[in-house]
C-alpha positions as CSV (number, residue, x, y, z in Angstrom):
1,M,-77.7,-63.0,206.5
2,K,-75.6,-65.1,203.9
3,T,-73.1,-63.3,201.4
4,A,-73.7,-63.3,197.9
5,V,-70.5,-64.3,195.8
6,N,-69.9,-63.4,192.4
7,K,-68.4,-66.5,190.6
8,S,-66.8,-65.6,186.9
9,A,-67.3,-68.2,184.1
10,G,-65.0,-69.8,181.8
11,F,-64.2,-72.5,178.9
12,T,-64.1,-76.1,180.1
13,L,-61.8,-78.4,178.7
14,I,-63.8,-79.9,176.1
15,E,-64.8,-76.4,174.8
16,L,-61.9,-75.8,174.2
17,V,-60.7,-79.0,172.6
18,I,-63.7,-78.4,170.2
19,V,-62.7,-74.8,169.9
20,I,-59.5,-75.8,168.7
21,L,-60.7,-78.8,166.3
22,I,-63.0,-76.3,164.0
23,L,-60.1,-73.9,163.8
24,G,-57.8,-76.8,162.8
25,I,-60.4,-77.9,160.2
26,L,-61.0,-74.4,158.7
27,S,-57.4,-73.9,158.8
28,F,-56.6,-77.1,156.2
29,V,-60.3,-76.0,153.9
30,L,-58.1,-72.6,153.7
31,V,-55.1,-74.0,153.3
32,N,-56.3,-76.5,150.2
33,I,-58.5,-73.8,149.2
34,L,-55.4,-71.2,148.3
35,R,-52.9,-74.3,147.6
36,G,-53.7,-74.5,143.9
37,P,-54.0,-71.1,143.0
38,M,-50.4,-70.1,144.7
39,Q,-48.7,-73.0,143.0
40,A,-50.4,-72.3,139.6
41,H,-49.1,-68.9,140.5
42,L,-45.5,-70.0,140.9
43,D,-45.9,-72.2,138.1
44,V,-46.3,-70.0,135.4
45,E,-43.7,-67.6,137.0
46,R,-41.2,-70.4,136.9
47,R,-42.2,-71.0,133.1
48,A,-41.8,-67.8,132.2
49,R,-38.3,-67.7,133.7
50,L,-37.5,-70.7,131.3
51,V,-39.2,-68.7,128.6
52,D,-37.4,-65.4,129.1
53,I,-34.1,-67.3,129.5
54,A,-34.9,-69.3,126.0
55,E,-36.2,-66.6,124.0
56,T,-32.8,-64.3,124.8
57,A,-30.5,-67.2,123.8
58,L,-32.5,-67.5,120.5
59,Q,-32.5,-63.9,119.5
60,R,-28.9,-63.9,120.2
61,M,-28.1,-66.4,117.9
62,T,-30.7,-65.3,115.6
63,R,-28.9,-61.7,115.3
64,E,-25.7,-62.9,115.0
65,I,-26.8,-65.4,112.4
66,R,-28.6,-62.7,110.6
67,L,-24.8,-61.4,109.8
68,A,-23.7,-64.6,107.8
69,L,-21.8,-64.1,104.8
70,P,-24.0,-65.4,101.8
71,N,-23.5,-69.4,101.6
72,S,-21.5,-69.8,105.3
73,V,-24.1,-71.2,107.4
74,R,-23.0,-74.8,107.9
75,I,-24.8,-77.4,110.0
76,S,-23.1,-80.3,111.5
77,G,-25.9,-83.2,112.2
78,T,-28.4,-81.0,114.2
79,L,-26.2,-80.2,117.4
80,A,-23.9,-77.3,115.8
81,I,-24.5,-74.6,113.3
82,E,-21.3,-72.4,112.0
83,F,-21.1,-69.1,109.9
84,L,-18.5,-66.2,109.0
85,R,-19.3,-63.2,110.0
86,T,-19.5,-60.2,108.4
87,R,-18.8,-56.9,110.0
88,D,-19.3,-54.5,106.3
89,G,-19.5,-55.0,102.5
90,G,-20.2,-52.8,100.4
91,R,-19.9,-52.5,96.0
92,Y,-16.7,-52.2,94.4
93,R,-15.3,-50.4,91.1
94,D,-15.1,-52.6,88.3
95,K,-14.1,-50.1,85.3
96,G,-11.1,-47.6,85.6
97,A,-8.2,-47.6,87.2
98,N,-8.9,-48.1,90.8
99,R,-11.3,-51.2,89.7
100,L,-11.1,-54.3,91.4
101,K,-8.6,-56.4,89.1
102,F,-9.3,-60.3,89.3
103,N,-5.9,-61.1,87.7
104,K,-4.3,-59.7,90.9
105,Q,-3.1,-61.6,94.2
106,S,-2.6,-58.5,95.9
107,D,-4.1,-54.9,94.8
108,T,-5.9,-51.7,96.3
109,F,-9.6,-51.0,94.6
110,E,-11.6,-48.4,95.5
111,F,-15.2,-49.0,96.8
112,L,-18.4,-47.2,95.6
113,G,-20.5,-45.1,98.5
114,P,-19.3,-45.5,101.9
115,L,-19.3,-48.6,104.2
116,N,-21.3,-48.6,107.2
117,N,-18.1,-49.8,109.8
118,F,-15.3,-48.6,107.8
119,A,-13.4,-47.5,111.0
120,G,-13.9,-51.2,112.8
121,I,-12.3,-53.0,109.9
122,V,-8.6,-54.3,110.9
123,T,-6.1,-54.1,109.2
124,G,-2.5,-55.8,108.4
125,G,-0.6,-59.0,107.8
126,A,0.7,-60.1,104.1
127,S,-0.7,-63.0,103.1
128,Q,-4.6,-64.4,103.5
129,A,-3.2,-66.6,106.8
130,A,-3.2,-63.0,108.5
131,C,-7.3,-63.0,108.4
132,M,-7.8,-67.4,108.3
133,I,-5.5,-68.2,111.0
134,A,-6.1,-67.6,114.6
135,P,-4.6,-65.1,115.9
136,R,-5.9,-62.9,113.3
137,T,-4.1,-59.6,112.5
138,A,-6.7,-58.7,110.3
139,D,-10.0,-59.0,108.8
140,C,-11.0,-60.8,105.6
141,M,-12.1,-59.8,102.4
142,V,-14.3,-62.4,100.4
143,V,-15.6,-61.6,96.8
144,Y,-18.7,-63.8,95.5
145,N,-18.7,-66.8,97.5
146,T,-21.5,-69.4,96.2
147,G,-20.0,-72.2,98.9
148,Q,-19.4,-74.1,95.8
149,P,-15.6,-75.8,95.0
150,G,-13.8,-73.0,93.1
151,A,-16.0,-70.4,95.5
152,N,-15.6,-71.3,98.7
153,A,-14.3,-68.7,101.4
154,Y,-13.7,-71.8,104.0
155,A,-11.2,-73.6,101.5
156,G,-9.9,-70.4,101.3
157,E,-10.1,-70.0,97.4
158,N,-11.7,-66.4,97.3
159,I,-10.9,-64.8,100.9
160,A,-8.3,-62.2,101.3
161,A,-6.6,-60.3,104.3
162,I,-7.2,-56.8,103.8
163,T,-3.7,-55.0,104.0
164,A,-4.8,-51.4,104.5
165,K,-7.6,-49.0,104.3
166,N,-8.1,-45.0,103.1
167,L,-11.4,-43.3,103.8
168,G,-10.1,-40.0,102.5
169,A,-9.9,-42.3,98.9
170,S,-12.2,-44.8,99.5
171,T,-9.6,-47.7,98.9
172,L,-9.2,-50.9,100.5
173,S,-5.9,-53.2,100.0
174,F,-5.7,-56.9,100.0
175,N,-3.3,-60.0,99.9
176,L,-5.1,-63.4,98.5
177,S,-1.6,-65.4,98.8
178,P,-0.9,-68.4,98.2
179,V,-3.8,-68.0,95.8
180,T,-3.3,-65.9,92.7
181,N,-6.4,-64.0,92.3
182,F,-10.6,-63.5,92.9
183,P,-11.9,-66.7,90.9
184,N,-15.1,-65.3,90.4
185,Q,-16.4,-61.6,89.3
186,S,-19.8,-60.7,91.6
187,P,-22.8,-59.8,88.8
188,S,-24.0,-56.9,91.5
189,Q,-20.3,-56.0,92.1
190,R,-20.1,-57.0,95.6
191,F,-17.6,-57.7,98.5
192,Q,-17.7,-58.2,102.2
193,V,-15.3,-57.8,105.0
194,V,-15.4,-61.0,107.5
195,D,-14.1,-60.7,110.8
196,T,-14.6,-63.9,112.4
197,P,-16.2,-67.5,112.1
198,V,-19.0,-68.3,114.8
199,S,-20.0,-71.5,116.1
200,F,-23.2,-72.4,118.3
201,V,-22.9,-75.6,119.5
202,C,-25.4,-77.8,121.5
203,S,-23.8,-80.1,123.4
204,G,-24.9,-81.9,127.1
205,A,-27.2,-79.5,128.7
206,S,-25.8,-76.6,127.2
207,I,-25.2,-74.1,124.2
208,T,-21.9,-72.7,123.9
209,R,-21.0,-69.9,121.6
210,Y,-17.6,-70.1,120.3
211,A,-15.4,-67.2,118.2
212,D,-12.1,-65.8,117.3
213,Y,-11.0,-69.6,115.8
214,S,-9.2,-70.5,112.7
215,I,-11.4,-70.6,109.5
216,T,-11.1,-74.4,108.2
217,A,-12.4,-75.9,105.9
218,A,-13.9,-79.0,107.5
219,Q,-16.3,-78.1,110.3
220,S,-15.7,-78.7,114.1
221,V,-17.8,-79.2,117.0
222,S,-15.2,-77.7,119.4
223,P,-13.2,-75.0,117.0
224,G,-11.6,-73.9,120.1
225,G,-10.6,-69.8,120.0
226,S,-13.3,-67.8,122.6
227,A,-15.6,-70.2,124.4
228,N,-18.8,-69.0,126.4
229,L,-21.7,-70.7,127.4
230,L,-25.1,-69.3,126.0
231,V,-27.5,-70.7,127.5
232,D,-27.7,-74.0,130.3
233,Q,-30.7,-76.1,131.6
234,V,-31.2,-77.4,127.7
235,S,-33.0,-81.2,127.1
236,D,-33.3,-80.7,123.7
237,C,-32.1,-78.5,120.5
238,F,-32.3,-78.9,116.8
239,M,-30.7,-76.8,114.0
240,T,-31.4,-77.0,110.3
241,Y,-30.2,-74.3,107.4
242,D,-32.3,-74.7,104.1
243,P,-29.7,-72.8,101.6
244,G,-32.5,-71.4,99.2
245,S,-32.4,-70.2,95.7
246,A,-32.2,-67.5,93.6
247,T,-35.8,-66.4,94.4
248,R,-35.4,-66.7,98.0
249,S,-33.2,-66.3,100.8
250,A,-32.0,-69.0,103.3
251,L,-33.7,-70.1,106.1
252,V,-32.2,-71.4,109.7
253,T,-34.1,-73.2,112.2
254,I,-33.7,-73.4,115.6
255,R,-35.5,-75.3,118.1
256,M,-34.5,-75.6,121.6
257,T,-36.3,-76.8,124.9
258,L,-35.1,-75.7,128.5
259,L,-36.3,-78.0,131.5
260,D,-35.9,-76.9,135.5
261,T,-35.4,-80.4,136.4
262,S,-36.1,-78.9,140.2
263,L,-40.1,-78.7,139.6
264,G,-40.2,-80.7,136.6
265,Q,-41.0,-77.7,134.4
266,S,-40.0,-77.3,130.8
267,V,-40.2,-75.0,127.9
268,T,-40.2,-75.4,123.7
269,L,-39.6,-72.2,121.8
270,L,-38.8,-72.1,117.7
271,Q,-37.1,-69.7,115.9
272,Q,-36.4,-68.9,112.3
273,A,-34.2,-66.3,110.6
274,H,-33.7,-65.5,107.0
275,V,-30.1,-65.1,105.8
276,P,-29.4,-63.5,102.6
277,N,-27.7,-66.0,99.8
278,Q,-27.5,-63.8,97.3
279,P,-23.2,-63.3,97.1
């Protein structure tokens, strides 16, 4: 009698090669199908990151620019903007014994109503250099800054160091020396308190913020003081200033382009800020 032998069936080498080829083709097709959406998602994510960086920088710039002393914004070409930043402001008394006198080099006057940041006002020094020349020891008081010759805070014509303050009596003391008096009265009895000049300068591939430097008649694109990087990856920037008129506010326009060189992705954002120009 013959004995039955069970033989196990298996894949031949040709069958294995065919299966591997089919799996390879399917994998290649699947990768190509998924690559487009995945790449698009990564591109959107990278662009969103660039937009977020640019938007944060623009908001920081415009938030500070809105604090500019009226008629103190100035532009160097289209790559640098400077302004005198106000800490506070109010209205002075123009009648009575404690009025603001416009024939005094130094005096004490009463302001009307509370100041929003009275506690933050820095006092000291015996001349306007204390608030204009870095390192400053006092904040500056400015009256009716038109930015024109004779009433230009950058030239020291209507700017005084605040030498003392008294919240209980609602008074501030000032010293204009070497200037002998404030040249012009404000029609609305306004005064502003300035703490520092600020510059945003676009240079190379970055925008840098400068502050805590001396107030000077001429604008500089490297003013010194404290320098802080605001944003990098900048491939283009453009700043303009429209001084406005008696019926509308001044307007600052800032445009910047950020570029991710490793990926070839770029975004361009534009933002505008209205700035008071009525002193």
